[in-house]
N, C-alpha and C positions, 0 to 999 in steps of 0.2 A: 416638390420643394416649396411651391407656393402655399400648400396647405400645412407645411411644417411650421409650428409656432415659433421654433427657435430662430427661424430666418426672418420673422416678421419685422424686427427692427431695421433690417436692411432692405426690405422689399417695398420701395415706394412705387409710384405709378410707372416711372420710366423703366425700372428694373423688371417689373411684372410684364411690361410690354415687350421687352427684349426676350424674356423667357418664353412668352407665348410665341413670338416670332421664331425663336429657336425650335420650339416643339413642332410648329407647323413645318419648318424647314426639314427637320429630321423625319417627320412622318412622310413627307414627299420623297426625301432622299432614300428611305428604306425601300421604295419601290424600284429604284433605278441603280442600286449598287451592283456592280458587275456588268453593267451595260454601257454602251458608248456615251450615254447621257451623263455618266458620272463626271466627265470633264466639265460639263456645265455646272454640276453641283459644286465642284471646287471653285469655279469662278464666282458662283453665288456666295459661297462661304467667305471668300476673300472680300467681296463687296460688303458683307455684313461686318467683317472685321474692320474694314476701313471706315465704315459709317457708324460704328458704335460710339455713343456719346455718354454712356452712363459713367458715374464716378468710379474711381479705384475701389476695390473691395473684393470680397469673396465671390459675389455673384459675377462680377466682370471676369475674374480669373477663371471661374467655372465655364462660362460661355466661351471665352477665347480659347480655352484648352480644347474644347470639343471642335470648334470651328477650325483651329489650326490643323487638327488631325484630318478633318474633312477636306482641307486643301491638299493633303498629301495622298489621298486615296487613289487618284489616277496613276500614281507612280508605283502602287503596290502590285506585286506580281501575285497571280493566283497560285496558292500553295496546295500541295496534295494533302497536307495534314498539319496539325498544330502540335503533334507529339503526344497528345492526350485525347482519347476518344470519349472520355466521360464514363466508360463502362468499367474501368479498373481503378484501383487506388492510385491517387496522385501522390506518390511517395516523396517527390521533390518538394511539393507544396506542404505536405505534412511535416517533413523534416524541418523546413524553414519555420513553420509555426512553433514546433517544439523548441527549436534553438532560440527563437526570440523570447519565448516565455520561460526559459530555463535559467535565466540570470537572476542574481539576487536583487537587481534593480527592477526586475519585472514586478508589476503590481500583483499579477496572478500568483507568482511564486511566493512572494512575501505573505500574501493573505492566506495561501494554502498552508504555509508553515505555521502561521499564527493559529489557524483553525485546527491543524493537526495537534499542536502543542496543547491548546486549550481542551480539546476533546479527550486527548490521552490523559492529561492530568485530571480532568473531570471524571473520566471513567475509573481511574485508580481510586480517587477519593470516594466515588460512589460505591466501589467494591469494598473499601475499608470501613466505611461508616456503618455501624451496626444498627441501622434504622430502616424502616420500610420506606418505599417510594424514593429512595436515594437517587434514582435515575433522573429525578428532577434537577439535580445539580448540573450534569453535562447538558441536559436539555435547555435549561435557562442560560447557561454559558454560551451555547450555540446561538441562541436568539439574541444575546447581547452583543456578540462579536460582529463588528461591521468593518468594511474596508478601511476606514480611517479612524484615528483616535477620537476625532471630534464626534463622528457619528456614534461610536461606541459609548462615549461619555454621555451623549444625549440620551441614548437608550438606558444607560445606567441610572439616569434620573427619572425618565418617564415610566420605565417598567416597575420600579418599586412603588411609585405613586399609584399606578393603576392596580398593581397587585394588592396594595394595602386597602384601596377602596373596594376591590372585589372581595377581600376577606371580610370587610365590614358588612357588605351586602349579604354575603353567605352566612355570616354569624346570625343575622336577624331573619333572613328569609328561609333558610333551610328548616328550622324547627316548625315553620308554619306549613310546610308541604306534607299533606297527609297521605303517606304511603308511597309505594314504588312508582306508580305511573305518573303522578304529579311531579315527582323528582326527575324522572326521565324526560317529561315534557319541558321542565324548566332547563334541564341540561341541553336539550335540543334547541331551545330558544336562545340560550347563551352562545352556543357554538355557531348558530346561524348569524347572530349579531356580530360575533367575532370575525367571521368571513366577510361581513359587509363593512368592517372597519378598516381604516388605513393602518398598516403595520408601522410600528415605531411611534405612534401617538400614545398619549397617556391613557386614553380610554380603551384602546385595543386590549391590553392585558386585563382590564376589568372583566370583560366577558370570558376570556380564556381562563382566568382564575376561578370565576364562578362555575364554569363548566367542569374544570378539573377537580375542584373541591366538592362539587355535588357528587361526582362519580366516586371520589375517594372516600367521602363520608359514608357511603353505603357499607363500607367494610371497616372504616376507622371511626373514631369519635370525631364529631365536628370540630371541636376545639383542637384536637390533636392534629388533624389534617391542616388546619389553619396555621398552627405553630410550625409544623414541618415545612409548609409552603414558604413562609417568611424566612425560616432558617436557611433552607436550601437556596433561596434567591440571594440572600446576603452572601452565602459562600460562593455562589456563581459570580456575583459582582466583584468580590475580592479577587477571585481567580482571574477574571478578565482584566481587571485593573493591573494586576502584577505583570501579566504577559504583555499588555499594551505599553506599560510604563518602562519595563526593564528588559524585555527580550526583543520584541519587534515593534518599536515605536513607528507609527505611520501617520504622522500628522499631514494635513492637507498641503502645508507648505513643502514638506519633504516629498510628498507624492507629486506635486507640481514640478519639482526639480527632476524627479525620475521621468516624468512625462516628457519634459523638454529633451532630456538625454536620449530617451527612446526615439523621439522624432529624428534626431541627428543620426542615431544608429541605423534607423530605417533608411535614411538618406544614403548612407554608405552601402547598405545592403542592395539598394537599387543600382548603385554604380557597379557592384559586383555582378549583377545580372547583365548589365550592359557590357561589361568586360567579357563575360561568357558568350554574349551574343555576337561579339566580333569573331569568335572562333567556330560557333556552332549555333544551331537553331535553339532558341530558348522557349520556355513554356510561359504563355501569357498568364496562366492561372497564378503563378508565383508573384508576378508583378501586381496582379489584381489584389492578392492578399496584402501585399505591402501597402498599396494605396488605401485599402480599407482600414488597415491598422493606423496609418497616418491620420486619416480623417477622424477616427475615434479619439486618438491622442489629441488632435487639434481641438476637438469639441471639449475635451476635458480641460485643456489648458485655457481655452477661451472662457469657459464657465468659471474657472478659478479666478481669472483676471477680473471678470465681471462682478464676482462676489467679494473680491478683496481689492477695491480700487486704492491705489497708492500713488506715490509720486511718479513711478516709472510705468504705470499701467498702460498709458497711451502709447508709449514707445514699445512696450512688450506686444501690444496688439499689432503695431506696425511690423515688428520683427516676425511675428507669426504669419502675417500676410506675405512678407517677402519669402519666407520659407515655403509657403504654399505655392507661390509663383515658381520657385525652383523645382518643387515636386511636379508641377504641371509641365515644366520644360523637360524634366527627366522622363516623363511619360512620352513626350514627343520624340526625345532622343532615342528611347528604346524602340519606338515604332519605326523611326528612320533606319535604325540599325537592322531591324527585321526585314525591311524592304530593300536592304543593300544600298543605302545612300552613301555609305562610306566605302571607298575603294581600299583594296587590301594594302596598297602602299601607304595609305593614310592611317592604318591601324596604330602605328607607333605613336603618332601624335595623340590619339585618344588614350592610349595606355599611359603616356606621360601625364596627360591631364588627370586621369583617375588617380595616379600615384600622388600627384600634388594635392588633390582633394583629400585623399585618405591619409596623408602624412600626419595631419593633426586634426582629430575629430572636432575639437572645439577651439577655434572656429573652423570652418570648412577649408578655406584657403587663406594662406597668410598674405599680408599686403605685399611683401617683397617678391612673391611668386607671380603676381599678376602681369607685370610687364613682359617677363620671359614667356609666359603661357600664351599671351596674345601674339607675341612676335613669332612663336614657333608654329602656330596654328595656320595652316594653309590648306583649306579644304576646298575641293573643286565644286561640289554641289552647293548651290546658294541656300537651299533649305536647311541643311545640317549646319552650315556656317552661321546662319541667322539664329537658329535655336541655341547653339552653344554660346554664341555671342551674348544673347539675352541671359543665358544662365550665368555667365561670368559677370555681367553687369549687376545682376541681382545678388550674386555672391559677394561682390564688393560692397553693395549697399548693406548687406547683412552685417558686415564687419563694423559698420557704424553703430550697431546696437550691442556690441560685445559687452560693454560695461553693465548693461541692464539685464542680460540673459543669465539666469541662475544656473550656471554649469555645476 
């Protein structure tokens, strides 16, 4: 984390010191998990929690989440197995991943559909065009198609510029190459420079164009190859523009909304795992997948807010932090459910809580439901009561940002 440049704006000297202290603590704790000394580890973790002085933010949430779990380790019973030995296919985790990505709000699904439509249309056009090298149409369309409209539009500007420059270079250089081997050497030089260039820049297609035209000009006339290259590129640009504009528009603003919705959907999925955990043993790998997905969505949302500062950007960042707090608490609740911190006669209270949370996805809990939820929760174990209490406090905070969250 310290070496990850995306965290650098938040990593001042105090936060770095806390992370180093945490890493030293975990290195020592790894030697004593499962031994009588783990109770001392829990005491040390609680002392680090009580003495933490760094400001609110992602680093603080991250550290506190780990330390909270470390305080619970002495209560964990040694289990015979986790339900998955790693040697067979984890069908439950696989099915969850498929279900998450099979909705039309999913970025992967929308991009796959756009890609399929563009390549299918490009292939049909390539088949129908009675000219050689028409496979350049779907090939160029594939290279132009990007996850968002903005990125595709950028490539639709840079690629024609680079292609045009490459055609000019080829027009003047190719006649000066005396024979087969100099042409092959020139083509190898161009493709080497292409792989050294950054994809999406204006100069990347300069080298790919020179390479492709050099190879094509060995069987076609030089001017014919250049004309076909520009014609097919313009056809690919038109095809990608039509699909982006009229079929699957995916602007970054819309993608940001989908990302926010996905984070709330993952939130409800995590509660479904906790609901199942009240009845039977649950698989940690599924919750791990959900947490990984959440953090990827979080990074996407945070990047968008940083790139598009607006009137509500500060409040949106605060809302994301609150949601991260709640995910951290969900992780702790799941852990407590697995170590049987909730007695069977208390399961009904948790079921009612989950029902209230999932009653309305946006927001998570309605204002009018909070008093009754707090009044009905009577949990014997202090640890689970504390974590759920913190969750409800943050859920109530989240409602204060409802007007700025783009549902």
